[in-house]
N, C-alpha and C positions, 0 to 999 in steps of 0.2 A: 495928224496934228503937227503943225509946225512947232519945232522946239522953241519954248519960251526962253527968254534971257535968263530966267531963274534956273531952269533945268540945265542950260549950257554952263552957267556959273557953277552949279553943283558938281557937274562932271569935271570941269577944269580944275576947280579948287580941290575936289576929292583926289585927283591925280597928283597935284602938287603936294598935298598932305601925305599921301602914301609914300611918295618918293622921299620926302623929308623924314618921315617917321621911320622908314626902313633903311635910310641912308644909302639909297641906290640911285643910279642915274636914269634919266628917261631913255627909252628905246624907240628908235624911229618907227619900227614895224608895229610896236605896241600902240603908239600914238595914232598911226594910220588906221589900225583896226578899231580903236575907240571911235575915231571920227566917222568911219564908214558905217559902223553899226548904229551910232546915234543919228546919222543923217538918214539911213534907211528907215528907222523907226519914226523919225520926224516927218518923212514923206508919206506915211500912211494917213489917209483921210478917213474920217468917220462921221457918223450922225448919231447923236445920243448914245455913244459908246459902241455902236455897231460899225464895223469897217465898211466903207463905201468904195475904196480904191480896189483895183483888181487884185486877186490873190498873188502873192509874191513871196520870195525868200531872199535872204542876204547870205551869200555863200563866201566864206573867207578861209582860204588855205594859209595857214601860218605854221611855220616849222618850229622845231625845238629851239628854245631860247627867246621866243617872241614874248612870252608872258601872256598867253591867250586868256587864261582864266581871269586874271585881273582886268584885262582889256574889256571882255564882255560884261563882267560884273559892273565895272565903273560906268560903262555906256548904258546898260540896260536898266539897272535898278532905279535911278532917278526918273527915267522915262516911264517905266512901268508904274511907279508910284503916282506920277503926275496924271497918268491915264486912268488910274484906278483898276489896272489889270494885275493879275498875278504873274510873276516871272517864274516859269517852269524851266529848270535846268535839267537836261537829261544826258546821262553818260552811258557808255557801253559796258563799263566795268565797275565793280564794287569798290576797287581801290581808288579810282578817281572820284567816285561819289563820296566816299569817306574823306578824301583829301579836301574836297570843296567844303564839306560840312564842318570838319574838325580843324582845318587850317586856313583855307583861303577866305571864307566868309568872316570868321572871327578876326583875321588879320585886317581885312578891309574895314570892318566896323571900328577896330581899335585905332587904326591910323588915319581914318578919315572922319569927317563930321556927318557922314551920311547916317540917317536914322532908319533902320529897317530891321526886320526879324526874319527868321527862316526856320524851316523844318525839313526833316528827311522823310521821304516817302518810298516805301518798299512794298512789295506784294505780300499778301497774307501768308504765303508759303515760306517766307523768310523768317517768320516769327513762331515762337513756341505757343502751342495750344495747351493750356493748363488742364483742360478737360481730358484731352487725349493722354497727357502725361500721367494724370491721376489714374486713368483707366489702364494705362500700360503697367503701372506699378501694382494696381489691383489685380490684373491678370497674372502678374508674376507670382503673387501670393496665393491666388485662388484657382489657378489652372483654368479649366473651362467654366465660363460664367454666362448664364442665360440673362442675367440682369444687367450686365455691362458688355454689350455685343460690339463695342467700338472697333475691335480688332479682328472681327470676322474676316475682313478683307485683306489682312496682312499676309496670310498664308503661313507656311512653316517658317519659324523665326530662325532656327539654327544659330542662335546668338552665342557669342563668345562668353565664357565665364566672366562674371563681373559686370555684365550689362545692367543688371538691376542696380548695382552700386553706382554705375554711371548715371542712370536716370535719377537716382536719389541725390547724387551730387548736383545734377541739373536743377532739381527741385529746391535744394538747399541754397544754391547760388542765386536762383531767381527770387526765392523768398527773402533772402537777406539783402537784395538789391545790388549784390556784387555783379550781377549779370542782368542785362535789360531784356533778355529773351530773343535778341536778334542773333540769328544763326551766324552771321558774319563777325559777331563780336565775341563768340566763344573762343577761349584761348587756343584750342586745337581745331583742326578741320574735322567736321562731323560727317561721317560717311552718309551717302544718300539714303541707303536702306535703313539706317538708324534714325535719321532725321524724319523720314517719311512717317515714322510711327508716332511722332510727337508734334506734328504740325497739321494744318487743315486747309480747306479751301472754302470758297464762298458757298458751295453747295452743302457742305457738312457743318458749317458754323451756324450756331443758333443765335448769334448776335446778343442782343440785350436780354434774351431769355436764358442765357447761360449763367450758371451759378458763379462762374469766375469772371463775369463781364467787367466788374469793377477793378479787377487786377489783371486784365487782359493786356498782354504785351503789344498786340497789334493795334487795338483801339487806343491804348495809351499813347502809342507813337503817332496815331492819326488825329489826336484831339486838337493839335495846333494847326491842322491843315487849312481850315477855313479862314483863319485869321492871319496866316503867314503872308508876308510880302514876297518871299522867295521859297519855292518848293524845289528841293533837289531830288529828282527821281532817276529812273534809268529807262533805256529804250524799251525793254520788255514791258515795264509797267505802263508806259505811255501807249504802247500798242494794245495791251490788254484793255486799257480804258477806252481806246478808240473802238475796239471790237464790241464793247458793251454800249456803244453809242456816244461816248465822250461825256465827261462830267460825272461818271459813276464813281470814280476813285479820285481823279484829279479835277481841277477846275475845267469848266467847259472850254473847248478850244477857242470859241468866240471871245472868251474873257481872259485869254492867256497870251502872253508873249513867250514863245519857246526859244530856248537856246539848246541846240543839239551839239554837244561836244563829242569827240570821237565819232563824228557824223558819217564817216565812211562805212561804219558798220550798219547803219540804219536800213538800207535796202535789204541786206541779207537777213537781218533780224526780222524784218517784216515778212520775208518769204518763209522763214521758219515758223513764225507765229501763225500764218494762215495756211500752212501745210496740214495734211491729215493722213492718218494711217490706221489700218486695222490688221492685226495679226490674227489669222483665221482660227487656228487651233487654240491659241491662247484665249481668244474670245469665247470659244466653246467651253473652255475650262472655267472662265469667268461666269458663264451662264449657269454652270453647275454650282458655283459658289452662291449665285443669286438664289437658286432653288433651295439650297440649304438654309440661307438666311430667311427666306419666306416661310419655310417649315418651322424654324425657331420662333419666328414672329407671331405665327398664327394663334398660339394660346393667349397672347396678350390682347387680342381683338375679339370683341363680342360677335358671335355669329349673326349674320344678317345686316351688320353695319356697312356703311359705305366703304370703310377701310378694308373690311374683310372681303367684300366683293372685288375691291381693287386688287387684293392679293391673288384672287383667282384669275383676273384678267391679265395681270403681270405674268403669272405662271403660264397661261396659254400663249401670250405674246412671246415669252422667252423660248418656248418650244418651237414656235414658228420661225424665230430667228435662227435657232440651232439647225433646223432642217435646211433652210436656204444657205447657211454658211457651209454645210456639208456638201451641197451641190456646187457652190462656188469653188470650194477647195478641189473637188474632183475635176471640175472643168479646167481650172488653172493648172493643175498638176499634169493632166493628160494632154492638153492642147497648147502647151507653152514649150518653146525650144530651149529648155534649161541646159546650160553647159557647165558642168563641174570639171575640176581637174584634181590631181592627187593632193595638191597643197591646199586647196580651198574647199571649204564646206559650204560656201555660199554661192548662189548663182542669181543673176539679175536679168530681168527682161523689161525693156522699155517699149511702150506702145507708140509707134511713130505717129506724130501729129496729134497725140492724145486720143487716137481712134481705137476703141475697144472692139474685139471680135463680136460679131452679132450675138452669139449665145451668151457670152460673158456680160455684154451690155444689158441683155434681158434679165439675167440673174441679178445684176447690180440694181436694176429697177425694183425687182422683188425684194432684195435686201433692204433697199431704202424704205419701202412701204412697211416691211415687218419691223425694222428698227425704229421708224417713226412712231409706230403703234406702241412699241415697248417704252420708248422715251416718254410718250404722252402719259401713259398709265403710271410710270414711275414718278413723273412730275406731279400728277394728281395726288398720289399717296404722300409725297413729300409736302405738298400744300396742306393736306389734311393733318399731318403730324405737326406742321408748323402752327396750324390754327389752334391746336390744343394748348399752345403756350398762353393764349389769351384767356386769362382767368375770369374776365368779365362775361364770358359766354359759356353756356353749357356745351359740352362736346362729347362725342362718342368715345374719344380716346383720352385716357387719363394722362396727366402731365408727366409722371415718371416714365410711362411707356414712350411718350413723345420724346423726352430728353434722351432716352437710351437708344431709340431707333432712328430718329431724324438724321443723325450724321451718317448712319449706315445706308439708308435709302438715298440720302443726298449724294453719297459717293457713287452708288450704282447709277443714279440719274446722270451725274456728271460724265461718267464713262460712256453711258449710252449716247449722250449728246456728242461726245467726241467721235464715236463710231458713225453716227448719223452724218457728221460733217464729211467723212470720207465718201459715203454712199451718195450724198447730195452732189459732191464734186464729181464723182464718176458718172452721174446721170446728166450733168450739165452738158449742153451741146458745145463741142470745141469750136474755137474761132469767133467767139462773141467779142463784144467790146470790153468785157470785164477781164481782169487778170485772174480768173479763177477764184473769185470771192467766195469763201466757204464759211462765213461767220454767222449766217442766219438760216440754218437748215430746217426751217419749219415748212409746213405744207401750204402756206399761203403765198409762197413766192417771195422774192427779195424786193426790198424797198428801192425806189429810184434814187440814184446817187449822182452827184454832178460828174460829168465826164468831159474830157477835152475833145472838142469837136473834130470830127474827121479822123479820129485815131482808132486804130484797131490793134489790140494787144495780141500776143501769141496765145495759142491754145494752152491750157494747163498741161504740165507734165504729169503723165500717169505711168506707173511702173510697178513691178512686182519683184519681190526678193524671196527666194527659197533658201532656208537654212537647214542644215543637218547637224544633229548632235549624236552622241553615242546611242541614245535610246529614244530619240524623238526627232521630229522635224516639224517645220511650220512654213507657211507662206504668208508674207505680209504684203498687203496692197497699199500703195501710196498715191497721193495726189498733191501737187504744189503749184501755185502760180509760177510762171517762168520769170516774169518781171513783177516788181511790186509797184510799178508806176501808177496805175489807176487806183490801186488800193490807197496809196499814200496821198495821191491827189484828192480823191473823193473824201477821205476821212480826215485828212490833216490839213494839207495846204489850202484847200478851198474854204476851210472853216476857220483856221487859226487867225487871230488878229494880226500876228506877225511871227516870223520864224527866222532864226539865224542858225546856219550850219557851219561848223568849224572843225578842223582837224589838220594835222600835218600833211596828210595825203588825201586830197580830194580830186586832184587832177590826175589824168593818165596820159602819158606822152605829152605833157604840157597843156592839155585841154580839159575842160569840164564836161565834155560831151558824154562820157561814160556815166558820170554821176547824174547828169540832167536826165538821161534816158532811164536809168534804173530807179531813180527816186521819183520820177514823174514831176519834176520841179516846174512851177508855173512859168509861162512865157515872160512875165514881167520881172522875173528874178534878176538880181544883180550879183556879179562875181568879182572877187578880188584875190590876187595872190600877193601876200605880204612879203616883201623882200627880207631875206634872212640877215641877221647881224653877224653870222659866221663868215670868216675869211677862208673859205673852203680851200682855195688854191695854196694857201700858206699852211693850213692845218692838217691836210691829209692828202694821200695819193690813192688812186684806184689803179690796180695793177692786173694785167691779164698776161700771165706767163705762158710760154710755149708748153703745149701738152701733146703727147703722141697719140692720144685717143680722144674721141668725142664722148659725151655722156650717153649717147645712144649706142655706143659700142659695148660689146660684152666685157671687155677688159677694163672698163672705167673704174670699177670698184678697186681692182688691184692697183691701178694707177694712183688712186687716192691714197691707198695704204703706203705707196712708195713716196708720194710727194709731200704729204702733210707734215711729217717730222721736220723736213727742211724749212717749211713755212713757219712753224711755231718755234724753231730753234732761236734762242736768244730773246724770245718774247716772254714777258711776265704774265700777260693776260690775253688769251685768244678765244674767240668764239667761232666755231665751225658750224655752218648751217647746211642742213640736208633737206631735200624735198621728200625723201622716203625714210620712214622710221626703220624699215628693214635694212636699208643700206647703211644707215647710221650705226645700227647695232653690229652689222657685219664688219664694218671698218673698226669700230671700237674693239670687237673681239680679236681682230687681227693685230691691233696695235697695243692693247692693254698689257700683255705679258712683257713686252719690251719697255713699256713706259708705265710702270706701276705708280700709283699715287699721283698721276698727272691728269688723266682724263675723267671728267664727270659728265654723264649724259643726263638729259632732262627727265629720263625715265627712272633714274636711280632712286629718287625720293621726291617728296613734295617740292614744288617749284621754289618756294621761299627758302627751304633748307638747301637746295642745290645752289642758289645764289649766295646764301650765307657761307657755305663751305668754300665756295670759290673766292669770295672776298677775304675770308680768313686766311686762306693760303697766300693770297697776294699781300695781305698785311704782314704775314710772317716772312715775306721775302722769297717765297717759293713760287715757281711758275705754276699756272693753272690753265687747263684747256677745257672749255665747255663745248659739248656736242648738243645741238638742238635741232628741232624741226620748226614748223610754221609758227607755233605760239611763241617761240623764242625769237623769231624773226621780227616780231612786232611788240611783244608785251614785256620787255625787260629794260631796266634802266641801270646802266653800269658806268657812271661818270668817272673821269680822271684816270687814275692808275688801274682801275678795275677792268678796263678794256682798251687795248691798244691795237688789236688786229682782228678784223672780221674776214673770215674766209667763206665764200659762197661757192659751194661745190657744183651746183648746176642752176640754170635759170628756172625760176619757180613757175613753170607752166602748169595749168590745172590738169587734174587727172582726167583722161579722156572718157572714162566710163561714168562720170557724174551725170545722172539722168536729167537734171535741170539744165546744166550747161549744154548737154547734147540736144535738148529740146530747143534751147535758145539758138544754137548753131543751125539747127534745122530750119527755124523760122527766118533767120538772117539769109540763109541760102535761098529759100523760097522767094525772098524779096530781091534776089539778085545780088546780094552782098557777099563778102568774103569773111566767113566766121573767124578764121585765124587772125586776120588783121584787125577785124572789128571787135572781137571779144578776147581771144587768147592773148594776143600781144599786149593790149592795154591792161588786162588783168595782171599779167606777169610784170608789167612796168610798175604798177602800184606795189606789188609784193616786193619787188627788188628795191624800190626806193625805201620801203619800210625796213627791210633788212639792213641796207646800208646806213639807215638812220640810227642804228644801234651804236655807231662808232662815236659820233660827236654829240655829247649831251650838254656841254657848257662851252663858253667862249674860250676856255683855257685848254680844252682837250686837243690832243693830236693823235695821229695814228695812220693806219692804212687799211684799205679794202683789197682783197685778192679775189678775183673771179676766175674759177678754174674751168668754166664752160666757154670754150673757144667760139661757140656760135655767136657770141656777142660781137665778135669782130669778123667772122666769116660769112654770116648770113645778112641778107638785105635788112631784115628787121632789127638786127643787132645794133646798128647805128642809132635807131630810134630809141632803143632801151638805154644805150650809153648816154645819149644826149639828154635823156630825162633825169639822169642822176644829178646830184649837186655838182657844181663845177670844180671837182677835185683836180689836182694835177694828174695827168694820165701817164702811165708807164706801160706800154703795150709791146710785148715781144712778138716779132713777126715770124 
C-alpha cells in the first residue's frame, strides 16, 4: 500500500508535535529511521488485506541516543491503522516492555494528535491464578486433601516460616486491587519455586469454567487485546503463539505488523523455545507421582466409565514408559564416554552431526512410541474432564471432580507433551531441510511449511549431560535446532504482513550477514545502519595497555589483581567486565580485603539493588567499582557520573563446550568454512560492542574503555574487532 498523503501528514505532524511538546530538537538518525520504516511499510502490496509482495523485513541498527522507540511508534502506528492491521511490538525484556506501555506510548499520545489505544500482552505464566492461590492456602490449613489435589505435583514444599502469610498478603493485595496479579508488578522479586505454586498454564487452566474467571488477572489483562491498535508483547510470547499456529494468543501474523525491539535476541530466543530435554531419573520419579495421582483419583470415577478405563490405560502406558526409560538410562550410562574431574560433578557428551549410536536410536524410537501413547491417553482424560464443565449435557464425571482434577491431569499431559518433543526430535533424521522443528510431536507427521528453496539447514544438536549429587545422579537428554532460520522463516517472516527489526547491535564486524543467516531473513529484506549522534572521538577513548601475560596464560588472574587498582585509581565509577564468573570471584576475593567498601559484584544481591548501591555511593561522593559478567555487559544503563570507565578483562569469545555452537562449527567446517572467523569472531564482536556500549548513554557522557586482552592488537582478527567498535580515540601501548 503506497502511503497516502494523509498518512504521511500524520507521521510528519506527529513528529513536530512531539518535539514541540517535549521541547526537544529533532535528531537526524531518528528522522532517518522514521522515513525508512514508513517507506518499507508503504512498499508492501496487498489484495483485500492479504500481502501480495514477497516476504520481507526492515532491519534498522540504531545506537543509544537515536530515540528508536519514538521513531518506530511514529512511523508504524498511522500506517497500521490505515491498513486495518494490529501493530505488535515485541521486546526481549520486561523492563523495555513496561517502559513502552507505561512511558513511551502515553507520551506519544499526550504530545501528538494521533488517536490510538494499546494493551500489554504477557503469557499466562506471568499472572496469578486465584484457583491455585486458594488451593495453596487451603492446603496450608488442611494438610493432605483429597478434594483439592491441585498441589499433588508440587512435591515437598520445604517452605520458609511465614509463607502462608505471604500468600495471604498476595490474596489481600489482589483483592483490594493494589496489585494487578502480574508477577512483574509485585514489589519484590518472587522466587520461581514460590511463583510456580500460584500460577498456571493453558493445560491446567479451566478458562470460563473456573469459578474465578470473572476476577482472573490473565483474562482481565487480555480483554482489550482484540480491540487494541497496538499490542506490546515479548519475544517469548510471540514464539509461543507461532508454535501454536499463530493467532492463538496474538493477532494472526497475516493481520499484524511486527516491530521486534532488542531484535538481536530473537534467534537465540527461538532456539531456546524449540529446544527439548528429558531428565531420565527425574521423569521416572514424575511417573511415580502420576501413579499416586491416579490412585487418589480412582474413587471419584464410577467403575466401567470411559474415564475409569482411561485411568487403567494411563497406568499401563506409564509403566511402559518407565521400562524404556530404565533401558535408555542404562545404555547412556554404560556406552557414553563421560569425563568427570575433581571440581565438576557434571559431564557432557555431544553426538557428532546429531547421529545417535544405533542402540540408543532404537531405544529413542521405543520411548517415542511409549510416550506418545501416554500423552494420547492423558489428553483423552483431560478432554473428558473438560467435557464435564458443560452443564447442558449429561456426563459420567461430576463437575466438582472435574474442577478438582482437570488442572492435575492437564499438568501431567503438558509434561508428557514436553517429553514427547524430545523423543520426536531424537527420532528425526539429521540433515533434513528443517532446523529441527519440534513443535508438533504427533503421530501423523508434520505439516508442510514454506521453505527457502535450495537451502539445507544443519542437523539438530543432540547431547546428553550426566549430573552427580551427594545421594543421587541423573542423565538429561537434549535436542535443539542449531539455527532458527527455517523456523523463523516458515512461521513468521513468510506469514507476517510486515516486520521491522531494530536494536543497537544487529551487525557483526560491520555486516548484517550473521543476523541474516541466524534469523532466516527473507531475500527481499532491507537493511539500514542509522548514524549515531554521538561525537565518539571527542567523548571517549579506547585504551589497550601493555600487559605481560595473555588471557590464555596461567598467570592472567594474578595480572588482573595487580593491574586493576591502578586502572580504577582516581575514578568515581568503574565497571569491570569478566567472561568467567569464577575468575570474577577470585579477583574480587583477592582485592576485597585491601579495598573494603569499594567492590560490588553482580552476584552480591539482586541486580536492581547492586545498581542502586553503586549509584548511592557515587551520589555520596565515594568511589564505586562494579564487577560483572555477560548480563552486565548488555543489560545495564548508568548514564553520566554513574559510569566513567569500562574495563574489559578479556575478549568475550564463546565457551568452546557449548553443544549448539559446537554443532554449528561442525556444520560450517563440513561446508568448507572457517568456524572461528565465521562464528566465533562475529559473535565476540557483537558482545564487545554491547560491553563498550555501557559507557556512553547520553550525548553529554564522557569516559574511557580499557581492554586488557592484548589479542585485540596482536592477532589478525583483533583489528576486525577493534574496527567494529565505535570510533573512539585510540590509545594503544605497543
